[in-house]
PAVORO-485356 format. One record per residue: x, y, z of N, C-alpha, C in turn. Coordinates in nm, 3 decimals, m for minus. Layout:
// PAVORO-485356
> n.X, n.Y, n.Z, ca.X, ca.Y, ca.Z, c.X, c.Y, c.Z
> X, Y, Z, X, Y, Z, X, Y, Z
...
END
This chain:
// PAVORO-485356
> n.X, n.Y, n.Z, ca.X, ca.Y, ca.Z, c.X, c.Y, c.Z
> 0.654, 1.092, 1.113, 0.643, 1.024, 0.985, 0.773, 0.951, 0.952
> 0.887, 1.013, 0.983, 1.016, 0.950, 0.953, 1.029, 0.816, 1.022
> 0.981, 0.804, 1.148, 0.988, 0.677, 1.219, 0.902, 0.572, 1.151
> 0.783, 0.611, 1.103, 0.695, 0.516, 1.035, 0.761, 0.468, 0.907
> 0.822, 0.558, 0.831, 0.889, 0.519, 0.707, 1.001, 0.422, 0.737
> 1.085, 0.455, 0.836, 1.196, 0.367, 0.870, 1.145, 0.231, 0.915
> 1.044, 0.230, 1.002, 0.989, 0.104, 1.049, 0.927, 0.024, 0.934
> 0.860, 0.092, 0.843, 0.797, 0.024, 0.730, 0.901, m0.038, 0.639
> 1.009, 0.034, 0.613, 1.114, m0.020, 0.526, 1.176, m0.143, 0.589
> 1.208, m0.134, 0.718, 1.270, m0.248, 0.786, 1.173, m0.366, 0.791
> 1.045, m0.341, 0.820, 0.947, m0.449, 0.828, 0.926, m0.518, 0.695
> 0.942, m0.446, 0.586, 0.914, m0.503, 0.455, 1.033, m0.578, 0.397
> 1.150, m0.559, 0.452, 1.267, m0.628, 0.399, 1.263, m0.775, 0.438
> 1.319, m0.861, 0.353, 1.325, m1.003, 0.387, 1.404, m1.021, 0.516
> 1.372, m1.126, 0.592, 1.442, m1.152, 0.717, 1.592, m1.159, 0.693
> 1.666, m1.101, 0.784, 1.812, m1.106, 0.775, 1.873, m0.998, 0.689
> 1.794, m0.916, 0.623, 1.848, m0.809, 0.539, 1.836, m0.679, 0.615
> 1.946, m0.611, 0.637, 1.945, m0.482, 0.704, 1.915, m0.373, 0.603
> 1.856, m0.263, 0.649, 1.821, m0.153, 0.559, 1.943, m0.101, 0.485
> 2.058, m0.098, 0.550, 2.179, m0.048, 0.486, 2.229, m0.143, 0.377
> 2.199, m0.272, 0.392, 2.248, m0.372, 0.299, 2.140, m0.423, 0.205
> 2.036, m0.342, 0.183, 1.923, m0.385, 0.101, 1.970, m0.432, m0.036
> 1.910, m0.540, m0.081, 1.946, m0.598, m0.209, 1.913, m0.502, m0.321
> 2.000, m0.492, m0.422, 1.965, m0.406, m0.534, 1.844, m0.460, m0.610
> 1.810, m0.587, m0.586, 1.696, m0.647, m0.654, 1.565, m0.623, m0.580
> 1.569, m0.550, m0.469, 1.448, m0.515, m0.396, 1.414, m0.371, m0.431
> 1.299, m0.351, m0.494, 1.256, m0.216, m0.532, 1.153, m0.166, m0.433
> 1.160, m0.039, m0.403, 1.070, 0.023, m0.307, 1.002, 0.142, m0.372
> 0.871, 0.156, m0.347, 0.796, 0.274, m0.390, 0.718, 0.325, m0.269
> 0.727, 0.456, m0.245, 0.656, 0.517, m0.133, 0.556, 0.619, m0.186
> 0.441, 0.628, m0.121, 0.335, 0.719, m0.162, 0.287, 0.802, m0.044
> 0.263, 0.929, m0.068, 0.201, 1.020, 0.029, 0.063, 1.052, m0.025
> m0.040, 1.036, 0.058, m0.177, 1.057, 0.014, m0.252, 1.150, 0.108
> m0.354, 1.215, 0.055, m0.447, 1.295, 0.134, m0.580, 1.221, 0.131
> m0.633, 1.193, 0.249, m0.761, 1.123, 0.262, m0.874, 1.221, 0.237
> m0.939, 1.209, 0.122, m1.052, 1.296, 0.090, m1.183, 1.247, 0.151
> m1.181, 1.127, 0.208, m1.305, 1.070, 0.261, m1.326, 1.102, 0.408
> m1.219, 1.120, 0.482, m1.229, 1.146, 0.624, m1.270, 1.025, 0.707
> m1.260, 0.906, 0.650, m1.304, 0.785, 0.720, m1.193, 0.716, 0.799
> m1.070, 0.745, 0.765, m0.959, 0.677, 0.830, m0.914, 0.550, 0.759
> m0.987, 0.507, 0.657, m0.948, 0.387, 0.583, m0.852, 0.418, 0.469
> m0.832, 0.545, 0.437, m0.735, 0.585, 0.335, m0.609, 0.628, 0.409
> m0.501, 0.550, 0.400, m0.379, 0.586, 0.472, m0.311, 0.708, 0.409
> m0.236, 0.781, 0.491, m0.163, 0.897, 0.439, m0.028, 0.857, 0.382
> 0.014, 0.734, 0.407, 0.143, 0.685, 0.359, 0.129, 0.540, 0.318
> 0.187, 0.504, 0.204, 0.192, 0.365, 0.158, 0.334, 0.333, 0.118
> 0.376, 0.211, 0.142, 0.505, 0.165, 0.093, 0.486, 0.029, 0.025
> 0.541, 0.018, m0.095, 0.539, m0.107, m0.169, 0.681, m0.156, m0.186
> 0.700, m0.288, m0.175, 0.828, m0.349, m0.209, 0.801, m0.457, m0.313
> 0.899, m0.472, m0.401, 0.890, m0.577, m0.503, 1.025, m0.645, m0.509
> 1.023, m0.776, m0.493, 1.146, m0.853, m0.502, 1.165, m0.895, m0.646
> 1.281, m0.862, m0.700, 1.307, m0.889, m0.841, 1.397, m1.010, m0.864
> 1.442, m1.074, m0.758, 1.528, m1.192, m0.772, 1.502, m1.285, m0.654
> 1.556, m1.404, m0.663, 1.545, m1.499, m0.555, 1.415, m1.577, m0.557
> 1.390, m1.652, m0.451, 1.273, m1.740, m0.448, 1.139, m1.666, m0.448
> 1.140, m1.539, m0.411, 1.016, m1.462, m0.407, 1.013, m1.356, m0.517
> 1.087, m1.378, m0.625, 1.092, m1.281, m0.735, 0.951, m1.250, m0.785
> 0.924, m1.121, m0.801, 0.794, m1.078, m0.849, 0.693, m1.049, m0.739
> 0.721, m1.092, m0.618, 0.627, m1.069, m0.508, 0.624, m0.921, m0.472
> 0.503, m0.866, m0.461, 0.482, m0.728, m0.423, 0.411, m0.727, m0.288
> 0.460, m0.643, m0.196, 0.396, m0.628, m0.067, 0.369, m0.482, m0.041
> 0.263, m0.454, 0.034, 0.224, m0.318, 0.071, 0.221, m0.308, 0.223
> 0.256, m0.189, 0.272, 0.251, m0.162, 0.416, 0.209, m0.018, 0.436
> 0.123, 0.005, 0.534, 0.073, 0.141, 0.562, 0.026, 0.146, 0.707
> m0.014, 0.265, 0.756, m0.058, 0.276, 0.895, m0.182, 0.191, 0.927
> m0.272, 0.172, 0.832, m0.390, 0.089, 0.855, m0.346, m0.056, 0.878
> m0.257, m0.106, 0.792, m0.206, m0.241, 0.808, m0.125, m0.254, 0.936
> m0.047, m0.150, 0.967, 0.033, m0.153, 1.090, m0.057, m0.171, 1.212
> m0.171, m0.104, 1.213, m0.264, m0.113, 1.325, m0.338, m0.246, 1.329
> m0.381, m0.295, 1.213, m0.468, m0.412, 1.210, m0.396, m0.546, 1.202
> m0.291, m0.556, 1.118, m0.225, m0.686, 1.101, m0.077, m0.685, 1.138
> m0.019, m0.568, 1.153, 0.118, m0.550, 1.203, 0.229, m0.602, 1.111
> 0.197, m0.623, 0.984, 0.300, m0.664, 0.888, 0.252, m0.632, 0.747
> 0.345, m0.629, 0.651, 0.306, m0.606, 0.511, 0.220, m0.722, 0.460
> 0.136, m0.693, 0.360, 0.057, m0.798, 0.297, 0.081, m0.795, 0.146
> 0.043, m0.902, 0.081, 0.063, m0.915, m0.063, m0.029, m0.821, m0.140
> 0.027, m0.758, m0.242, m0.049, m0.677, m0.337, m0.022, m0.734, m0.476
> m0.110, m0.704, m0.569, m0.093, m0.750, m0.707, m0.113, m0.633, m0.803
> m0.052, m0.646, m0.920, m0.075, m0.548, m1.026, m0.201, m0.593, m1.098
> m0.303, m0.505, m1.100, m0.429, m0.541, m1.165, m0.440, m0.482, m1.304
> m0.371, m0.370, m1.329, m0.367, m0.307, m1.461, m0.227, m0.250, m1.481
> m0.172, m0.272, m1.599, m0.042, m0.213, m1.634, m0.050, m0.173, m1.781
> m0.065, m0.043, m1.805, m0.074, 0.006, m1.942, 0.021, 0.123, m1.960
> 0.016, 0.187, m2.075, 0.109, 0.296, m2.106, 0.093, 0.415, m2.012
> m0.027, 0.437, m1.962, m0.053, 0.555, m1.878, m0.020, 0.533, m1.731
> m0.037, 0.410, m1.681, m0.013, 0.388, m1.540, m0.024, 0.243, m1.499
> m0.006, 0.223, m1.371, m0.012, 0.089, m1.314, m0.107, 0.095, m1.194
> m0.190, m0.008, m1.180, m0.283, m0.017, m1.069, m0.247, m0.137, m0.983
> m0.239, m0.113, m0.853, m0.210, m0.217, m0.755, m0.337, m0.244, m0.675
> m0.358, m0.369, m0.639, m0.475, m0.405, m0.560, m0.439, m0.493, m0.443
> m0.512, m0.476, m0.332, m0.499, m0.561, m0.215, m0.629, m0.549, m0.136
> m0.647, m0.637, m0.037, m0.772, m0.638, 0.038, m0.747, m0.673, 0.184
> m0.838, m0.627, 0.268, m0.840, m0.662, 0.410, m0.975, m0.725, 0.441
> m0.975, m0.827, 0.522, m1.100, m0.892, 0.558, m1.142, m0.867, 0.701
> m1.273, m0.864, 0.722, m1.334, m0.854, 0.855, m1.275, m0.740, 0.937
> m1.307, m0.619, 0.897, m1.255, m0.501, 0.967, m1.369, m0.420, 1.027
> m1.334, m0.339, 1.126, m1.430, m0.254, 1.196, m1.367, m0.116, 1.211
> m1.446, m0.012, 1.184, m1.393, 0.124, 1.199, m1.415, 0.173, 1.342
> m1.372, 0.295, 1.369, m1.382, 0.352, 1.504, m1.526, 0.371, 1.550
> m1.620, 0.378, 1.456, m1.762, 0.393, 1.490, m1.830, 0.259, 1.514
> m1.757, 0.149, 1.496, m1.813, 0.017, 1.518, m1.874, m0.046, 1.394
> m1.872, 0.023, 1.280, m1.924, m0.036, 1.157, m1.829, m0.146, 1.111
> m1.888, m0.258, 1.068, m1.808, m0.372, 1.020, m1.828, m0.393, 0.871
> m1.724, m0.449, 0.810, m1.737, m0.496, 0.673, m1.657, m0.624, 0.661
> m1.705, m0.714, 0.577, m1.633, m0.839, 0.555, m1.506, m0.818, 0.473
> m1.504, m0.710, 0.394, m1.389, m0.691, 0.306, m1.374, m0.545, 0.267
> m1.249, m0.496, 0.273, m1.212, m0.365, 0.219, m1.122, m0.390, 0.101
> m1.160, m0.338, m0.016, m1.078, m0.351, m0.136, m1.006, m0.220, m0.162
> m0.875, m0.229, m0.184, m0.791, m0.113, m0.212, m0.741, m0.122, m0.356
> m0.748, m0.009, m0.430, m0.694, 0.001, m0.565, m0.617, 0.132, m0.576
> m0.487, 0.122, m0.600, m0.402, 0.239, m0.614, m0.358, 0.251, m0.759
> m0.392, 0.361, m0.823, m0.352, 0.389, m0.961, m0.240, 0.493, m0.958
> m0.126, 0.458, m1.018, m0.010, 0.547, m1.021, 0.022, 0.580, m1.166
> 0.031, 0.710, m1.196, 0.065, 0.756, m1.330, 0.213, 0.732, m1.357
> 0.244, 0.676, m1.473, 0.383, 0.652, m1.510, 0.453, 0.782, m1.550
> 0.379, 0.882, m1.593, 0.443, 1.004, m1.640, 0.488, 1.096, m1.527
> 0.410, 1.105, m1.419, 0.447, 1.201, m1.314, 0.431, 1.149, m1.171
> 0.392, 1.024, m1.153, 0.382, 0.966, m1.020, 0.258, 1.005, m0.941
> 0.167, 1.081, m1.002, 0.045, 1.114, m0.930, m0.032, 0.985, m0.902
> m0.104, 0.986, m0.790, m0.169, 0.863, m0.747, m0.311, 0.890, m0.698
> m0.395, 0.790, m0.718, m0.531, 0.793, m0.665, m0.559, 0.657, m0.602
> m0.603, 0.659, m0.477, m0.638, 0.538, m0.405, m0.788, 0.535, m0.386
> m0.851, 0.425, m0.428, m0.994, 0.404, m0.407, m1.012, 0.287, m0.312
> m1.094, 0.306, m0.210, m1.120, 0.202, m0.111, m1.270, 0.177, m0.110
> m1.309, 0.052, m0.129, m1.451, 0.017, m0.124, m1.474, m0.087, m0.015
> m1.579, m0.067, 0.060, m1.616, m0.158, 0.168, m1.734, m0.242, 0.121
> m1.719, m0.372, 0.127, m1.827, m0.462, 0.087, m1.952, m0.432, 0.169
> m2.064, m0.416, 0.100, m2.190, m0.391, 0.168, m2.224, m0.243, 0.187
> m2.135, m0.154, 0.142, m2.159, m0.011, 0.154, m2.155, 0.053, 0.016
> m2.230, 0.161, m0.004, m2.242, 0.226, m0.134, m2.125, 0.317, m0.167
> m2.067, 0.382, m0.067, m1.966, 0.485, m0.094, m1.829, 0.426, m0.129
> m1.752, 0.505, m0.202, m1.613, 0.474, m0.231, m1.528, 0.582, m0.167
> m1.431, 0.541, m0.087, m1.342, 0.635, m0.020, m1.224, 0.663, m0.112
> m1.176, 0.788, m0.110, m1.075, 0.828, m0.209, m0.962, 0.905, m0.141
> m0.840, 0.879, m0.189, m0.724, 0.955, m0.150, m0.643, 0.990, m0.274
> m0.577, 1.104, m0.274, m0.495, 1.145, m0.386, m0.358, 1.188, m0.335
> m0.258, 1.177, m0.421, m0.123, 1.216, m0.381, m0.021, 1.181, m0.485
> 0.098, 1.144, m0.437, 0.211, 1.112, m0.526, 0.284, 0.989, m0.477
> 0.344, 0.919, m0.571, 0.429, 0.805, m0.541, 0.565, 0.826, m0.606
> 0.668, 0.775, m0.542, 0.804, 0.787, m0.596, 0.888, 0.672, m0.547
> 0.992, 0.644, m0.621, 1.090, 0.543, m0.584, 1.212, 0.616, m0.529
> 1.246, 0.593, m0.401, 1.362, 0.663, m0.343, 1.493, 0.620, m0.406
END
């Protein structure tokens, strides 16, 4: 897991920025999750970065083992809800296939993080399927 975290941090940093010299304007949040669905679409680890300055100020990116396997780089995430109780992040993957060969045109991810204690719930929905996959855990800023 430590290697994945290190690789994810380095991959998410802007080009030319070393992990040791990370900009104070780059915020990182890491989440550990338990996949309650057993489908493999709920990652056990998520990392978010947010750039708070420069030309990409406000940009949020997410990286996890699913993305590492399918696209090999972080992708853009957005804040879909931000209220007093928590913040919800959303992102999507297109045209994916699971290990059983089932395909979907789109996987939608929604991560809700509590502002009071960092507890998290990840919901994953596959277009064209009835079930919602769920993971629970915690998120923190190192």
